[in-house]
N, C-alpha and C positions, 0 to 999 in steps of 0.2 A: 504494500500500500504506500510506503514512503515515496516510491518513485512518482506517485500521482499528486504529491503535495509540494508546495513551494519550499525553498530552503528556509524561509522564516518559520514556517509551520514545523518543519523537521527540527529546527533548532529548539523551538518551544517544546515540542514533544520530548526531545531527548534531555533537555535541561530542566524544564519546569514540570513536565508531565509526571515524573516520579514523585514530586512533592505533593501533587494533587491526587493522583490515582495510586493510593497506598493500599496496604493490606486490608484496611477496614472497608474501603470502597469496593475492592474486589470481592470481599465477603458479601456485601450487600448486593452486588451484581449477581453473584451466584444464587442468592436467595430469590432475586427477581426472576432469574432464568428458570429456577425450579418451579416457581409459580406459573410461569408461562407454559412450561412443559407439562405440568400437571393438569392444565386446563383451568386453574383457579382464576387467572387473569381474564380469560375469555368469558367465564361464567359471570364474573363481577361486571364486566363490560356489558354483556347482554342484559343482565338484570338492570343495570343503570339505564340503558337505552329503552327498556320495556317499562320502566316505572317513572317516567317523566323527566329524567335527567336533571333533577334538582342539585344533586351533589356535583355532577359534571359542570353545570352552569356556575355553581359557586366557586369551584377551584379554577375554572377557566377565567372567570372574572378576576380572581385574585392574581393569577398568572399575568393577565393583561395589564395589571396595575404595577407590575414589577418595574423598577427603574431601567432595566436593560431594554425594555420596550421603547422608552423615550430615546435612549441612545441609538437603538436600531433605526428609529424613524429619522433621527438627525443624520445618521450615516447614509441611509437610503436617499435622503435629500441631496447628499453630496455626489451621488453617482449620476453624472450627467448623461451617461449612456442608457440609464434606466428610464423607462416611460413613467411619467408621473401619473398617479391616480388619486382619487379623493381619499382613499384609506391610508395613503402613505404620505 
């Protein structure tokens, strides 16, 4: 995969990545993968979609209020090659 990313991204992955993706993160990722493989993730998703999506709407709204969304909007605005839309 590294051959598909920029040198900047490679540098970050090699120098910063190990500080972020440590043993604890890998353990949580294994738990998430186990839930996906067992079908628990799919069952929870289907139940949420069949029961009005209240929890989904709540967590989506919270995610959209995260400061990174504001930063993303500003960055997208700087991309002159990107077609501007009302949502961005």
